[in-house]
C-alpha positions as CSV (number, residue, x, y, z in Angstrom):
1,X,81.8,96.5,4.0
2,X,78.6,94.6,5.0
3,X,75.5,96.3,4.6
4,X,73.2,96.4,7.7
5,X,69.8,97.9,7.3
6,X,68.3,100.6,9.5
7,X,64.5,101.8,9.3
8,X,64.0,104.9,11.2
9,X,60.4,105.8,12.8
10,X,60.5,109.7,14.2
11,X,57.9,111.0,17.4
12,X,56.1,114.5,16.7
13,X,57.3,115.9,20.0
14,X,61.0,114.8,20.6
15,X,61.7,113.8,17.2
16,X,63.3,110.5,18.5
17,X,65.1,108.2,16.1
18,X,64.1,104.8,16.6
19,X,66.0,101.9,14.6
20,X,64.5,98.8,13.2
21,X,67.2,97.3,12.3
22,X,68.0,93.8,10.2
23,X,70.0,92.4,7.6
24,X,67.2,91.3,4.9
25,X,63.9,90.3,4.2
26,X,62.3,87.3,6.8
27,X,65.1,87.5,9.3
28,X,66.0,88.3,12.0
29,X,65.4,92.3,13.5
30,X,66.2,94.3,16.5
31,X,63.8,97.8,17.9
32,X,66.2,100.0,19.1
33,X,64.9,102.6,21.4
34,X,61.0,102.4,20.2
35,X,59.9,106.0,21.5
36,X,56.3,108.1,21.7
37,X,53.6,107.6,19.1
38,X,53.4,106.9,16.5
39,X,56.4,105.1,16.5
40,X,55.0,101.5,18.0
41,X,52.4,101.1,15.4
42,X,55.1,102.0,12.6
43,X,57.4,99.5,13.7
44,X,55.5,97.0,13.9
45,X,53.7,97.4,10.2
46,X,57.4,97.8,9.2
47,X,58.4,94.4,10.8
48,X,55.3,92.5,9.3
49,X,55.4,94.4,5.9
50,X,58.7,92.8,5.4
51,X,58.0,89.4,7.8
52,X,61.2,90.4,9.9
53,X,61.6,88.3,13.6
54,X,62.2,90.4,16.6
55,X,64.8,89.3,18.5
56,X,65.1,92.1,21.3
57,X,64.2,95.8,22.2
58,X,67.9,97.1,22.7
59,X,67.5,100.3,24.8
60,X,70.4,103.1,24.8
61,X,68.9,104.3,28.1
62,X,65.5,104.4,29.6
63,X,64.5,108.2,29.2
64,X,60.8,108.2,28.3
65,X,61.4,109.6,24.3
66,X,62.8,106.1,24.0
67,X,61.4,103.3,26.1
68,X,57.1,104.6,25.4
69,X,56.4,102.1,23.0
70,X,58.0,99.0,24.6
71,X,54.7,97.7,25.4
72,X,52.7,98.3,22.7
73,X,55.5,96.8,20.5
74,X,55.4,94.2,23.1
75,X,51.7,94.0,23.0
76,X,51.1,93.5,19.0
77,X,54.6,91.4,18.1
78,X,54.9,89.0,21.5
79,X,57.1,88.8,24.6
80,X,60.2,90.6,22.8
81,X,63.6,90.2,25.1
82,X,64.0,93.9,26.4
83,X,67.9,94.8,27.2
84,X,69.1,97.4,28.9
85,X,71.8,98.4,31.0
86,X,71.5,97.7,34.7
87,X,71.6,101.0,36.1
88,X,68.7,101.9,34.0
89,X,66.0,99.6,35.1
90,X,64.6,101.6,37.7
91,X,63.7,104.5,34.5
92,X,61.4,101.1,33.1
93,X,59.0,102.2,36.5
94,X,60.0,105.3,37.6
95,X,58.6,108.1,36.0
96,X,61.0,110.3,38.2
97,X,64.2,108.3,36.7
98,X,63.0,108.0,33.4
99,X,62.1,111.9,33.3
100,X,58.1,111.4,32.2
101,X,57.7,113.6,35.5
102,X,59.3,116.7,33.9
103,X,56.3,116.6,31.2
104,X,53.6,116.3,33.6
105,X,52.2,112.9,32.7
106,X,53.7,109.8,34.7
107,X,55.1,107.1,33.0
108,X,56.1,103.6,33.3
109,X,56.8,100.3,31.5
110,X,55.0,97.1,32.0
111,X,58.6,95.7,31.8
112,X,59.7,93.7,34.6
113,X,62.3,90.9,32.9
114,X,65.1,92.7,31.4
115,X,68.3,91.7,30.4
116,X,71.3,93.7,31.7
117,X,74.2,95.0,28.8
118,X,77.5,95.0,30.4
119,X,80.0,97.0,29.1
120,X,82.4,94.7,26.8
121,X,80.5,91.9,25.8
122,X,78.7,91.3,22.4
123,X,75.1,90.7,21.0
124,X,74.7,88.8,17.3
125,X,72.5,89.7,14.9
126,X,72.1,87.3,12.1
127,X,75.7,86.8,12.3
128,X,76.6,90.8,12.9
129,X,78.8,90.9,16.1
130,X,78.4,94.3,18.0
131,X,79.9,95.6,20.5
132,X,78.4,97.4,23.8
133,X,79.9,100.4,24.9
134,X,79.7,102.8,27.6
135,X,78.8,106.0,27.2
136,X,77.3,106.8,30.3
137,X,77.0,110.5,31.9
138,X,73.4,112.0,30.0
139,X,71.9,108.7,32.2
140,X,73.4,106.4,34.7
141,X,73.7,103.4,31.9
142,X,74.1,104.6,28.2
143,X,75.4,102.3,26.3
144,X,76.3,102.1,22.5
145,X,76.2,99.3,19.8
146,X,79.7,99.2,17.4
147,X,79.3,96.8,14.7
148,X,82.9,97.0,13.2
149,X,82.3,94.8,9.7
150,X,79.5,97.3,9.2
151,X,81.1,100.4,10.4
152,X,78.2,101.9,11.9
153,X,77.8,102.7,15.8
154,X,74.4,103.8,17.4
155,X,75.3,106.5,20.4
156,X,71.5,106.9,21.1
157,X,72.0,110.4,23.0
158,X,75.3,110.4,23.9
159,X,76.4,112.5,20.7
160,X,74.9,114.1,18.2
161,X,76.1,115.6,15.2
162,X,78.0,119.1,16.7
163,X,76.8,117.9,19.8
164,X,76.3,116.0,23.1
165,X,73.4,114.7,25.5
166,X,72.4,116.7,28.6
167,X,73.7,116.7,31.6
168,X,71.6,118.5,33.4
169,X,69.6,116.2,35.1
170,X,69.6,114.6,38.6
171,X,71.3,111.6,37.3
172,X,73.7,113.0,34.8
173,X,77.2,113.1,35.2
174,X,79.2,115.5,32.3
175,X,82.5,114.5,33.0
176,X,81.6,111.2,33.0
177,X,80.0,111.9,29.4
178,X,82.5,113.4,28.2
179,X,85.3,110.7,29.0
180,X,83.3,107.6,27.7
181,X,82.8,109.8,24.7
182,X,86.4,110.8,24.0
183,X,87.2,106.9,25.1
184,X,85.1,104.9,23.7
185,X,83.8,106.9,20.7
186,X,86.6,108.7,19.6
187,X,88.7,105.8,19.1
188,X,86.6,104.1,16.7
189,X,87.7,104.4,12.8
190,X,87.2,108.2,11.7
191,X,84.8,106.9,8.5
192,X,82.2,105.2,11.0
193,X,79.0,106.3,11.0
194,X,77.6,107.4,13.9
195,X,73.8,107.0,14.2
196,X,72.3,109.4,17.0
197,X,69.4,109.1,19.1
198,X,68.0,112.9,17.9
199,X,68.7,114.4,14.6
200,X,70.7,113.4,11.5
201,X,74.0,111.1,11.6
202,X,76.6,111.6,11.4
203,X,81.0,109.7,11.3
204,X,83.0,109.6,14.0
205,X,85.5,111.7,12.1
206,X,83.5,114.7,11.4
207,X,83.0,114.9,15.2
208,X,86.7,114.4,16.3
209,X,87.2,117.5,14.1
210,X,84.4,119.7,14.6
211,X,82.6,118.8,18.2
212,X,83.2,121.4,20.3
213,X,82.0,119.1,23.2
214,X,84.7,116.5,22.1
215,X,87.7,119.2,21.8
216,X,86.2,121.1,24.7
217,X,84.4,119.6,27.2
218,X,81.6,121.6,29.1
């Protein structure tokens, strides 16, 4: 099994998992879902210490706790390409769509040049191929990233250990979320590692067997 490495940071409010994904020191990397402070600072320190070359900031979705660190990361590391499903682009600049208004403080990024992540396409990181999967429902354009050779999938807030993402937001769709989880995640090999947007990692087999939302829906 190919080894892909993941450095995880968390914020103290939502305990959101941001990932720096890489294969080896001095190589290319992705920054996935850089969130609230101090994550951007920690990510930059890790990238510099390991002499990594950021190729993209990749977003599973654009809720505030997953995008709050983008601007600081780009100011420090340079204008790294931001990749995000087209359906989520408005949330980069709209506090209502990224849900930051719920905390009483509207937030918008300065990103004006995002690149789409169409389902069914692939991304390459240092020779590893990642399939882009539709896991929308928690948000309008949720995406997961699956690397068959590494046996791992990054799912954002679509799927958690024993649970799934909230669907009580104005742009959520519970039926779509469960359908996409069943069709696009539960069909992966059962030993596949699942790296979630919050909480511990799990496996497809464990969630297929024990997750009540996967088996029964909402």
